[in-house]
N, C-alpha and C positions, 0 to 999 in steps of 0.2 A: 512395438510396445502396448501393452495391456493397459496400463494405470490410465485413470478417470480423474477428474480434475479434482475428486475430493480424498482421494488416497493415494498418496505423490510416493515417490521414492526418496528414501533415505528419511523417512522420518518427516518431512516437512511438510506440513498442514497449512489448513487456512482457519482464520479465527472464525469466528460464526458470526461476530459483532460486525467484521470488515464491509460491510456492504455501500452501497451508493447511497442507500436508503439513510442508514446511519452517517454521512458523512453531509458537513456544511459548506456548500460549494463558495460560500461568501463571494471571493475573485477571481475563482478557481472553475466557474460555474462552462465555459470554453471549453475547457480540458475535460471535465468530468463528461460533457458532450458527447464530446469525439472518442472515447476510451466505453461508452454506451454504444455508439454507433458502428465501431470498429468493426463486429462480427457481420454487420448489415451489408448490402449490395454498396451502399454511397460512402462505407465506413476507411479510414485510411489503415493500409498495410501496415505500416509503420509508424511506430508513437514511443518517441522520446520525453520523459521527463525529469527534472530535478528538482531539488530542494535538500535545505540543512535539517538534520536532524529537529525528530516532531515537527517536521513541516505535514503527516500524511499520507508520503509519497508510497508506503508501505500498503497502508489501508485502501490506497487506491488502485494498486497493483492487485491486493487481493481483491477486493471488490471487482475487479475486471474480472477473476476468474469465477468468481459465486455468479454474475453474469452469463457468461458462458457456459456455468453449469445449468442454467436455468433457461437457458434457448439448446438443451441438449449438446452443447457442445464439449468436445475433449482441452482441457487446459492443464497449462504446467507453470508451477509458479518456482521459482528457482534464486533463490536467496543466496547470491555469493558469497556476501558477510558469513554464513554459515557452512556454505560449502566450496567455498575459493582452495578450500585444503585436499579435496580431491582432484586426483586428474581431473581435464574437460573431458571424458568419457559419458560425465552427465548430459553432454549435448547430441550424443549419438540419437539419431532415428527422430530427434524431433518432429521434423516437419511431417510425421504422421499427425501430429497432434492438427488442431485449430489454432488454438492461441497459446504461445508461450509469451511468460511474463517473466522476466529479470530485472532482479532488484541489487541493488549493492554493487553495482560494476566496478566501481571503485576498487574494491575490493581485489581486485586480479588487475587489473593497467599497470603494466610493463614486466606481466610476466608471459612470455613469447607463446607457450603452448596451448593458453589462453586466450591471449590476443587471436591467432591463428585460428584455434577452435571456436571461434566465436565470429571470425571473419566467415569460415564455410557454413555453418550452420544457418547465419543470417542469406547468405547465398540462396541454400538449400530449401530456407522457408521460404523467401522470395518467387524464387521456382514451382514451389510447389503452390504458389498463393494463397497462402496460410497468413497468418497475423501475430508479430510481434509488437513487446511492449519492453521497454527499457529506461530502467531508473537510476539515479547514479546523485552524487553531492553536488556535480558542478555539471555545465554545459558540455557539450560535446566539443569544443574549440579549445574549453578548458581543463581535460581531464587530463592531456598529455598521455594521448596513448599512442605504444610507439610504432604502429605498425599502421603504414601511411595509409593502404586500402581497408581496414575495420574503423579510421579516424574520419575514412572519406565516407565509408558506408552509414557512421553512426548520423550523419548532417543530412543524409537523404530524406527522412520523413518530416511528421511534424514535430517541432521540437515548443515544450509549453517549463516555461520556471512557476513552479508552484508556491502562490503566496502566500503567504503568513496570513494568521488572523489576527488582528487588535482586539483589545480588550474587550470588545462590544463584540467580537464575533467567536471569542473562548466563553464567554457568558452564553450568546449562543448557542453554540456548540455541544457547554455541557447541560444546559436545557432538552437540546435534542435529544441528547444521551439518554437524560434522564425519564424522557417521554418515551423514550425505545421498551426502555425497562420496564415502561408500568410504572413508573414513582411517582410522587408528587414534591417536588422541590421549589418551594417559597422562592421569591425574590432575593429576600434579604440572606439565605443560604446559601444559595450560588453567589452572591458576592463574598461573602466569607468565605469559603472552600476558596476560589478564584485566589482573594487576598493573603490566605493563611497557607493554601496548600502549595504543590511545587509545580513548576513554571510549565514544563511538559505536561500537553496533552493525555497523550498515553499514560502517564502517570496519574491525573486528574483523575481520565477513567477508571483507572485501578481502584482510586479510593471511592468514587462512586459505587463500584460494584460491592465492596466493603460494607459502603452505607447503605446499601441496599440488601444484603444477607442482611445485617446487623438491624436493620429497623424490622425488617421478617421474624427473626426469632425473638427482636423484645415485643412485638407488637407495637413500636413506638412508631410517632411523626417525625418525618425530618425538622429537628428544629436545630438553633446553632448549640444550645447544649447538648444539645444527644450526639452530635455530629463531633464536637470536642470531646465527649466520652468515647466514642465508638473509635475515633482517630488516634485516641491522645496525645491532640492537639492542648 
């Protein structure tokens, strides 16, 4: 397999802003540290993380792939919510890579061919001494995996539950994202966006990107009236 970490098969790519530097660890500092250490000599070969929608799990998975690329390692990001309608042939030869990251495991639970394919892929990666990260919306024991051998494998490594950000954490996360974009986001504007905007962080970050473009285009500072105008609130 000649695929590199940033040029993935089936049109699946990484978001440029999905990095560890762009993620507010808050209560997830131990998880972030484990992902950052994974490719090192003292890293954990298998990490399982779970959390609900908007918890940031896909961001962390893609950040792990960016980290691998920065270390000249080959990584693959497989979001099964997008790829689960394909047969599990996408798992062939993945043991040639340094890191395999599988998102949305829930999407293929209960499908015999996929569960068998994942079980064999897990074994090949382990035998080759490669690293694996799997994420889902529930813990390994709550997923309802039908293949007993795969269910057992999912409990072998380190398991982390992604802690959701509280309101203070959401404030810090929005401020961090603004700083990473070079934006000056006043506290009162941040509070207004959090109060008036969507609950999901991904949607808030999309709104921030729109504000950044609008501010640059209009050569205007970010104020509450400008935010109302630019976002149509």
